[in-house]
py3Dmol code that shows the C-alpha trace and the ligand (Angstrom):
import py3Dmol

protein = """\
ATOM      1  CA  MET A   1       5.437   3.315  -9.436  1.00  0.00           C
ATOM      2  CA  LYS A   2       1.940   3.042  -7.988  1.00  0.00           C
ATOM      3  CA  PHE A   3       0.952   4.970  -4.869  1.00  0.00           C
ATOM      4  CA  PHE A   4      -1.400   3.393  -2.327  1.00  0.00           C
ATOM      5  CA  VAL A   5      -2.375   5.118   0.911  1.00  0.00           C
ATOM      6  CA  ASP A   6      -2.220   3.148   4.158  1.00  0.00           C
ATOM      7  CA  THR A   7      -5.282   4.283   6.091  1.00  0.00           C
ATOM      8  CA  ALA A   8      -8.967   3.601   6.730  1.00  0.00           C
ATOM      9  CA  ASP A   9      -9.699   7.309   7.195  1.00  0.00           C
ATOM     10  CA  THR A  10     -12.127   8.050   4.364  1.00  0.00           C
ATOM     11  CA  ALA A  11     -11.712  11.839   4.598  1.00  0.00           C
ATOM     12  CA  GLU A  12      -7.954  11.456   4.002  1.00  0.00           C
ATOM     13  CA  ILE A  13      -8.556   8.984   1.157  1.00  0.00           C
ATOM     14  CA  ARG A  14     -11.094  11.321  -0.486  1.00  0.00           C
ATOM     15  CA  GLU A  15      -8.633  14.234  -0.298  1.00  0.00           C
ATOM     16  CA  LEU A  16      -5.769  12.233  -1.847  1.00  0.00           C
ATOM     17  CA  ALA A  17      -7.993  10.601  -4.477  1.00  0.00           C
ATOM     18  CA  ALA A  18      -9.003  14.091  -5.656  1.00  0.00           C
ATOM     19  CA  THR A  19      -5.365  14.790  -6.633  1.00  0.00           C
ATOM     20  CA  GLY A  20      -5.517  11.972  -9.188  1.00  0.00           C
ATOM     21  CA  LEU A  21      -2.267  10.569  -7.746  1.00  0.00           C
ATOM     22  CA  LEU A  22      -3.770   7.698  -5.766  1.00  0.00           C
ATOM     23  CA  ASP A  23      -3.716   4.170  -7.240  1.00  0.00           C
ATOM     24  CA  GLY A  24      -5.134   2.195  -4.326  1.00  0.00           C
ATOM     25  CA  VAL A  25      -5.605   1.811  -0.584  1.00  0.00           C
ATOM     26  CA  THR A  26      -4.280  -0.595   2.041  1.00  0.00           C
ATOM     27  CA  THR A  27      -5.928  -1.237   5.392  1.00  0.00           C
ATOM     28  CA  ASN A  28      -5.191  -3.599   8.251  1.00  0.00           C
ATOM     29  CA  PRO A  29      -7.021  -4.488  11.494  1.00  0.00           C
ATOM     30  CA  THR A  30      -5.131  -1.772  13.407  1.00  0.00           C
ATOM     31  CA  LEU A  31      -6.181   0.922  10.915  1.00  0.00           C
ATOM     32  CA  ILE A  32      -9.797  -0.321  11.026  1.00  0.00           C
ATOM     33  CA  HIS A  33      -9.701  -0.066  14.832  1.00  0.00           C
ATOM     34  CA  LYS A  34      -8.286   3.472  14.527  1.00  0.00           C
ATOM     35  CA  SER A  35     -11.151   4.485  12.197  1.00  0.00           C
ATOM     36  CA  GLY A  36     -13.684   3.479  14.879  1.00  0.00           C
ATOM     37  CA  ARG A  37     -15.955   2.175  12.107  1.00  0.00           C
ATOM     38  CA  LYS A  38     -17.468  -1.155  11.094  1.00  0.00           C
ATOM     39  CA  PHE A  39     -15.020  -3.113   8.908  1.00  0.00           C
ATOM     40  CA  LEU A  40     -17.301  -4.124   6.023  1.00  0.00           C
ATOM     41  CA  GLU A  41     -18.969  -0.711   5.918  1.00  0.00           C
ATOM     42  CA  VAL A  42     -15.724   1.290   5.785  1.00  0.00           C
ATOM     43  CA  VAL A  43     -14.179  -1.026   3.164  1.00  0.00           C
ATOM     44  CA  GLU A  44     -17.273  -0.607   0.994  1.00  0.00           C
ATOM     45  CA  GLU A  45     -16.999   3.173   1.243  1.00  0.00           C
ATOM     46  CA  ILE A  46     -13.277   3.126   0.397  1.00  0.00           C
ATOM     47  CA  CYS A  47     -13.905   0.874  -2.630  1.00  0.00           C
ATOM     48  CA  GLY A  48     -16.218   3.569  -3.966  1.00  0.00           C
ATOM     49  CA  LEU A  49     -13.577   6.292  -3.557  1.00  0.00           C
ATOM     50  CA  VAL A  50     -10.793   4.696  -5.653  1.00  0.00           C
ATOM     51  CA  ASP A  51     -10.795   2.558  -8.776  1.00  0.00           C
ATOM     52  CA  GLY A  52      -7.653   0.629  -7.788  1.00  0.00           C
ATOM     53  CA  PRO A  53      -7.187  -2.229  -5.321  1.00  0.00           C
ATOM     54  CA  VAL A  54      -8.367  -1.822  -1.729  1.00  0.00           C
ATOM     55  CA  SER A  55      -6.691  -4.293   0.621  1.00  0.00           C
ATOM     56  CA  ALA A  56      -8.959  -5.758   3.290  1.00  0.00           C
ATOM     57  CA  GLU A  57      -7.380  -8.246   5.680  1.00  0.00           C
ATOM     58  CA  VAL A  58      -8.733 -11.580   6.888  1.00  0.00           C
ATOM     59  CA  VAL A  59      -8.313 -12.154  10.611  1.00  0.00           C
ATOM     60  CA  ALA A  60      -8.607 -15.946  10.810  1.00  0.00           C
ATOM     61  CA  LEU A  61      -5.428 -17.972  11.167  1.00  0.00           C
ATOM     62  CA  ASP A  62      -6.621 -21.204   9.516  1.00  0.00           C
ATOM     63  CA  HIS A  63      -7.160 -21.745   5.795  1.00  0.00           C
ATOM     64  CA  GLU A  64     -10.818 -22.763   5.942  1.00  0.00           C
ATOM     65  CA  THR A  65     -11.943 -19.776   7.986  1.00  0.00           C
ATOM     66  CA  MET A  66      -9.750 -17.429   5.917  1.00  0.00           C
ATOM     67  CA  MET A  67     -11.568 -18.640   2.795  1.00  0.00           C
ATOM     68  CA  LYS A  68     -14.957 -18.016   4.437  1.00  0.00           C
ATOM     69  CA  GLU A  69     -13.906 -14.486   5.470  1.00  0.00           C
ATOM     70  CA  ALA A  70     -12.480 -13.829   2.004  1.00  0.00           C
ATOM     71  CA  GLU A  71     -15.783 -14.871   0.442  1.00  0.00           C
ATOM     72  CA  ILE A  72     -17.575 -12.168   2.427  1.00  0.00           C
ATOM     73  CA  LEU A  73     -14.910  -9.532   1.628  1.00  0.00           C
ATOM     74  CA  ARG A  74     -14.930 -10.346  -2.106  1.00  0.00           C
ATOM     75  CA  LYS A  75     -18.671  -9.582  -2.254  1.00  0.00           C
ATOM     76  CA  ILE A  76     -18.074  -5.970  -1.181  1.00  0.00           C
ATOM     77  CA  ALA A  77     -16.744  -4.726  -4.538  1.00  0.00           C
ATOM     78  CA  ASP A  78     -14.713  -5.814  -7.573  1.00  0.00           C
ATOM     79  CA  ASN A  79     -11.666  -3.821  -6.435  1.00  0.00           C
ATOM     80  CA  VAL A  80     -11.336  -5.552  -3.052  1.00  0.00           C
ATOM     81  CA  CYS A  81      -7.926  -7.163  -2.649  1.00  0.00           C
ATOM     82  CA  ILE A  82      -7.858  -9.915  -0.012  1.00  0.00           C
ATOM     83  CA  LYS A  83      -4.989  -9.482   2.405  1.00  0.00           C
ATOM     84  CA  VAL A  84      -3.686 -12.715   3.933  1.00  0.00           C
ATOM     85  CA  PRO A  85      -0.787 -13.251   6.343  1.00  0.00           C
ATOM     86  CA  LEU A  86       2.476 -14.837   5.323  1.00  0.00           C
ATOM     87  CA  THR A  87       1.873 -18.217   6.939  1.00  0.00           C
ATOM     88  CA  ILE A  88       1.374 -21.636   5.360  1.00  0.00           C
ATOM     89  CA  ASP A  89      -2.407 -21.241   5.757  1.00  0.00           C
ATOM     90  CA  GLY A  90      -2.206 -17.725   4.306  1.00  0.00           C
ATOM     91  CA  LEU A  91      -0.210 -18.960   1.307  1.00  0.00           C
ATOM     92  CA  LYS A  92      -2.633 -21.840   0.773  1.00  0.00           C
ATOM     93  CA  SER A  93      -5.502 -19.340   0.818  1.00  0.00           C
ATOM     94  CA  CYS A  94      -3.572 -17.048  -1.534  1.00  0.00           C
ATOM     95  CA  LYS A  95      -3.188 -19.853  -4.083  1.00  0.00           C
ATOM     96  CA  ALA A  96      -6.857 -20.839  -3.875  1.00  0.00           C
ATOM     97  CA  LEU A  97      -8.059 -17.240  -4.104  1.00  0.00           C
ATOM     98  CA  THR A  98      -5.824 -16.178  -7.005  1.00  0.00           C
ATOM     99  CA  ASP A  99      -6.693 -19.409  -8.878  1.00  0.00           C
ATOM    100  CA  ASP A 100     -10.295 -18.249  -8.506  1.00  0.00           C
ATOM    101  CA  GLY A 101      -9.504 -14.801  -9.947  1.00  0.00           C
ATOM    102  CA  ALA A 102      -9.260 -12.760  -6.729  1.00  0.00           C
ATOM    103  CA  LEU A 103      -6.667 -10.080  -6.056  1.00  0.00           C
ATOM    104  CA  VAL A 104      -4.486 -11.094  -3.099  1.00  0.00           C
ATOM    105  CA  ASN A 105      -1.999  -9.115  -1.030  1.00  0.00           C
ATOM    106  CA  VAL A 106       0.267 -11.282   1.143  1.00  0.00           C
ATOM    107  CA  THR A 107       1.183  -9.250   4.192  1.00  0.00           C
ATOM    108  CA  LEU A 108       3.618  -9.298   7.129  1.00  0.00           C
ATOM    109  CA  CYS A 109       6.568 -10.263   4.924  1.00  0.00           C
ATOM    110  CA  PHE A 110       9.958  -9.962   6.619  1.00  0.00           C
ATOM    111  CA  SER A 111      12.233 -12.136   4.464  1.00  0.00           C
ATOM    112  CA  ALA A 112      13.029 -12.672   0.802  1.00  0.00           C
ATOM    113  CA  ASN A 113      12.284 -16.389   1.165  1.00  0.00           C
ATOM    114  CA  GLN A 114       8.787 -15.512   2.388  1.00  0.00           C
ATOM    115  CA  ALA A 115       8.382 -13.262  -0.666  1.00  0.00           C
ATOM    116  CA  LEU A 116       9.523 -16.120  -2.917  1.00  0.00           C
ATOM    117  CA  LEU A 117       6.796 -18.354  -1.469  1.00  0.00           C
ATOM    118  CA  ALA A 118       4.166 -15.643  -1.954  1.00  0.00           C
ATOM    119  CA  ALA A 119       5.119 -15.311  -5.623  1.00  0.00           C
ATOM    120  CA  LYS A 120       4.908 -19.088  -6.047  1.00  0.00           C
ATOM    121  CA  ALA A 121       1.436 -18.931  -4.453  1.00  0.00           C
ATOM    122  CA  GLY A 122       0.423 -16.488  -7.204  1.00  0.00           C
ATOM    123  CA  ALA A 123       0.107 -13.402  -4.993  1.00  0.00           C
ATOM    124  CA  SER A 124      -0.918 -10.199  -6.768  1.00  0.00           C
ATOM    125  CA  PHE A 125       1.083  -8.200  -4.195  1.00  0.00           C
ATOM    126  CA  ILE A 126       3.721  -8.982  -1.582  1.00  0.00           C
ATOM    127  CA  SER A 127       3.937  -6.547   1.340  1.00  0.00           C
ATOM    128  CA  PRO A 128       7.398  -6.370   2.929  1.00  0.00           C
ATOM    129  CA  PHE A 129       7.297  -4.131   6.030  1.00  0.00           C
ATOM    130  CA  VAL A 130      10.266  -1.790   5.667  1.00  0.00           C
ATOM    131  CA  GLY A 131       9.776   0.367   8.793  1.00  0.00           C
ATOM    132  CA  ARG A 132       9.106  -2.537  11.155  1.00  0.00           C
ATOM    133  CA  HIS A 133      12.193  -4.256   9.758  1.00  0.00           C
ATOM    134  CA  ASP A 134      14.269  -1.158  10.516  1.00  0.00           C
ATOM    135  CA  ASP A 135      12.673  -0.877  13.988  1.00  0.00           C
ATOM    136  CA  ASN A 136      14.050  -4.311  14.819  1.00  0.00           C
ATOM    137  CA  GLY A 137      17.604  -3.650  13.711  1.00  0.00           C
ATOM    138  CA  PHE A 138      17.300  -5.135  10.200  1.00  0.00           C
ATOM    139  CA  ASP A 139      17.685  -3.337   6.866  1.00  0.00           C
ATOM    140  CA  GLY A 140      14.195  -2.914   5.415  1.00  0.00           C
ATOM    141  CA  LEU A 141      15.371  -1.444   2.124  1.00  0.00           C
ATOM    142  CA  ALA A 142      17.868  -4.305   1.595  1.00  0.00           C
ATOM    143  CA  LEU A 143      14.872  -6.619   1.846  1.00  0.00           C
ATOM    144  CA  ILE A 144      13.144  -4.749  -1.000  1.00  0.00           C
ATOM    145  CA  GLU A 145      16.360  -5.038  -3.057  1.00  0.00           C
ATOM    146  CA  ASP A 146      16.583  -8.799  -2.487  1.00  0.00           C
ATOM    147  CA  ILE A 147      12.951  -9.363  -3.430  1.00  0.00           C
ATOM    148  CA  ARG A 148      13.352  -7.226  -6.571  1.00  0.00           C
ATOM    149  CA  LEU A 149      16.371  -9.333  -7.618  1.00  0.00           C
ATOM    150  CA  ILE A 150      14.603 -12.638  -7.014  1.00  0.00           C
ATOM    151  CA  TYR A 151      11.361 -11.618  -8.747  1.00  0.00           C
ATOM    152  CA  ASP A 152      13.334 -10.336 -11.755  1.00  0.00           C
ATOM    153  CA  ASN A 153      15.413 -13.541 -11.896  1.00  0.00           C
ATOM    154  CA  TYR A 154      12.258 -15.581 -12.459  1.00  0.00           C
ATOM    155  CA  GLN A 155       9.957 -12.975 -14.032  1.00  0.00           C
ATOM    156  CA  PHE A 156       7.379 -13.350 -11.253  1.00  0.00           C
ATOM    157  CA  ASP A 157       4.310 -11.168 -11.856  1.00  0.00           C
ATOM    158  CA  THR A 158       3.760 -10.520  -8.137  1.00  0.00           C
ATOM    159  CA  GLU A 159       4.060  -6.784  -7.488  1.00  0.00           C
ATOM    160  CA  ILE A 160       6.347  -5.607  -4.676  1.00  0.00           C
ATOM    161  CA  LEU A 161       4.198  -3.388  -2.435  1.00  0.00           C
ATOM    162  CA  ALA A 162       6.665  -1.705  -0.074  1.00  0.00           C
ATOM    163  CA  ALA A 163       4.746  -1.200   3.192  1.00  0.00           C
ATOM    164  CA  SER A 164       5.362   0.247   6.629  1.00  0.00           C
ATOM    165  CA  LEU A 165       7.118   3.254   5.082  1.00  0.00           C
ATOM    166  CA  ARG A 166       7.728   5.968   7.628  1.00  0.00           C
ATOM    167  CA  HIS A 167       9.289   8.924   5.765  1.00  0.00           C
ATOM    168  CA  PRO A 168       9.989  10.363   2.280  1.00  0.00           C
ATOM    169  CA  ILE A 169      13.489   8.807   2.075  1.00  0.00           C
ATOM    170  CA  HIS A 170      11.889   5.353   2.326  1.00  0.00           C
ATOM    171  CA  VAL A 171       9.714   6.264  -0.677  1.00  0.00           C
ATOM    172  CA  LEU A 172      12.691   7.636  -2.634  1.00  0.00           C
ATOM    173  CA  GLU A 173      14.816   4.542  -1.999  1.00  0.00           C
ATOM    174  CA  CYS A 174      11.943   2.207  -2.921  1.00  0.00           C
ATOM    175  CA  ALA A 175      11.537   4.090  -6.199  1.00  0.00           C
ATOM    176  CA  LYS A 176      15.289   3.755  -6.908  1.00  0.00           C
ATOM    177  CA  ILE A 177      15.214   0.016  -6.147  1.00  0.00           C
ATOM    178  CA  GLY A 178      12.172  -0.467  -8.357  1.00  0.00           C
ATOM    179  CA  ALA A 179       9.372  -1.399  -5.960  1.00  0.00           C
ATOM    180  CA  ASP A 180       6.173  -1.637  -8.021  1.00  0.00           C
ATOM    181  CA  VAL A 181       3.990   0.006  -5.377  1.00  0.00           C
ATOM    182  CA  ILE A 182       4.485   1.929  -2.164  1.00  0.00           C
ATOM    183  CA  THR A 183       1.919   2.306   0.560  1.00  0.00           C
ATOM    184  CA  ALA A 184       2.361   5.012   3.174  1.00  0.00           C
ATOM    185  CA  PRO A 185       0.298   7.025   5.650  1.00  0.00           C
ATOM    186  CA  PRO A 186      -1.365  10.162   4.200  1.00  0.00           C
ATOM    187  CA  ALA A 187       1.120  12.451   5.999  1.00  0.00           C
ATOM    188  CA  VAL A 188       4.117  10.759   4.345  1.00  0.00           C
ATOM    189  CA  ILE A 189       2.541  10.999   0.880  1.00  0.00           C
ATOM    190  CA  LYS A 190       1.790  14.701   1.417  1.00  0.00           C
ATOM    191  CA  MET A 191       5.369  15.302   2.624  1.00  0.00           C
ATOM    192  CA  LEU A 192       6.692  14.187  -0.771  1.00  0.00           C
ATOM    193  CA  SER A 193       5.568  17.477  -2.324  1.00  0.00           C
ATOM    194  CA  LYS A 194       7.283  19.605   0.301  1.00  0.00           C
ATOM    195  CA  HIS A 195      10.558  21.473  -0.054  1.00  0.00           C
ATOM    196  CA  VAL A 196      11.719  24.489   1.921  1.00  0.00           C
ATOM    197  CA  LEU A 197      13.101  26.114  -1.246  1.00  0.00           C
ATOM    198  CA  THR A 198       9.752  25.695  -3.019  1.00  0.00           C
ATOM    199  CA  ASP A 199       8.061  27.587  -0.155  1.00  0.00           C
ATOM    200  CA  LYS A 200      10.786  30.230  -0.090  1.00  0.00           C
ATOM    201  CA  GLY A 201      10.643  30.650  -3.881  1.00  0.00           C
ATOM    202  CA  LEU A 202       6.872  31.059  -3.792  1.00  0.00           C
ATOM    203  CA  GLU A 203       7.124  33.741  -1.097  1.00  0.00           C
ATOM    204  CA  GLY A 204       9.645  35.674  -3.219  1.00  0.00           C
ATOM    205  CA  PHE A 205       7.548  35.426  -6.375  1.00  0.00           C
ATOM    206  CA  ALA A 206       4.380  36.493  -4.528  1.00  0.00           C
ATOM    207  CA  ALA A 207       6.149  39.544  -3.041  1.00  0.00           C
ATOM    208  CA  ASP A 208       7.581  40.653  -6.412  1.00  0.00           C
ATOM    209  CA  TRP A 209       4.301  40.007  -8.203  1.00  0.00           C
ATOM    210  CA  ALA A 210       2.484  42.251  -5.691  1.00  0.00           C
ATOM    211  CA  LYS A 211       4.947  45.031  -6.550  1.00  0.00           C
ATOM    212  CA  THR A 212       3.940  44.874 -10.257  1.00  0.00           C
ATOM    213  CA  GLY A 213       0.389  45.847  -9.278  1.00  0.00           C
ATOM    214  CA  GLN A 214      -0.933  43.432 -11.935  1.00  0.00           C
ATOM    215  CA  THR A 215      -3.535  40.604 -11.876  1.00  0.00           C
ATOM    216  CA  ILE A 216      -3.969  37.715 -14.278  1.00  0.00           C
ATOM    217  CA  LEU A 217      -7.736  37.378 -13.886  1.00  0.00           C
TER     218      LEU A 217
END
"""
ligand_1 = """\
10
G3P
O -0.477 -1.848 6.381
C 0.732 -2.437 6.690
C 1.852 -1.515 7.084
O 2.006 -0.486 6.163
C 1.881 -1.097 8.530
O 2.755 -0.049 8.789
O 3.725 1.694 10.266
O 2.178 -0.027 11.220
O 4.468 -0.639 10.529
P 3.305 0.261 10.294
"""
view = py3Dmol.view(width=600, height=400)
view.addModel(protein, "pdb")
view.setStyle({"model": 0}, {"cartoon": {"style": "trace"}})
view.addModel(ligand_1, "xyz")
view.setStyle({"model": 1}, {"stick": {}})
view.zoomTo()
view.show()
């Protein structure tokens, strides 16, 4: 399973990239706003920090303007992945862009039928929003299961990028279902390494090691 981080905070991305565990980055207009930086500039910097796909979202709602925005975003770097919304115009743009060799992430997916359309449009990634689904009284993880089943039924190459993940259990369940990629905020990714018994065990070992009076170096 690939790990993307959902942020436009370059300090956080740099820190996670240094672990060697990061496969890509996702951004959206809200995260760009949060960064307080210029969109094209911050995307360019992020593209230099990771080798994998960096999702940068178009903001137009019509196909023609989406294509114009995508043209500008594609010039930033080879690893830019154009993020388009799951609308008819977004799907039309997805088809045109992937036919032209671009990476495309279709975002704001809330149903398996939407995911089916994205796969038919040749999307590189489909982004179902698990947390927002849960927030609205639906079952976000069941959505990932349905999409997995449908994509496997027809051997679609589109990768399931489970997005809007809020806590480590979301990540665990996505891994069990077989999502291809997860994207989560830096704090959630860091939480995956945490366990109270790991901390307690380390404290015990450190205390006993001190009693030996030895050093390794
Ligand atoms: O980038 C898309 C998605 O991950 C947003 O997450 O937490 O704003 O629902 P959230």
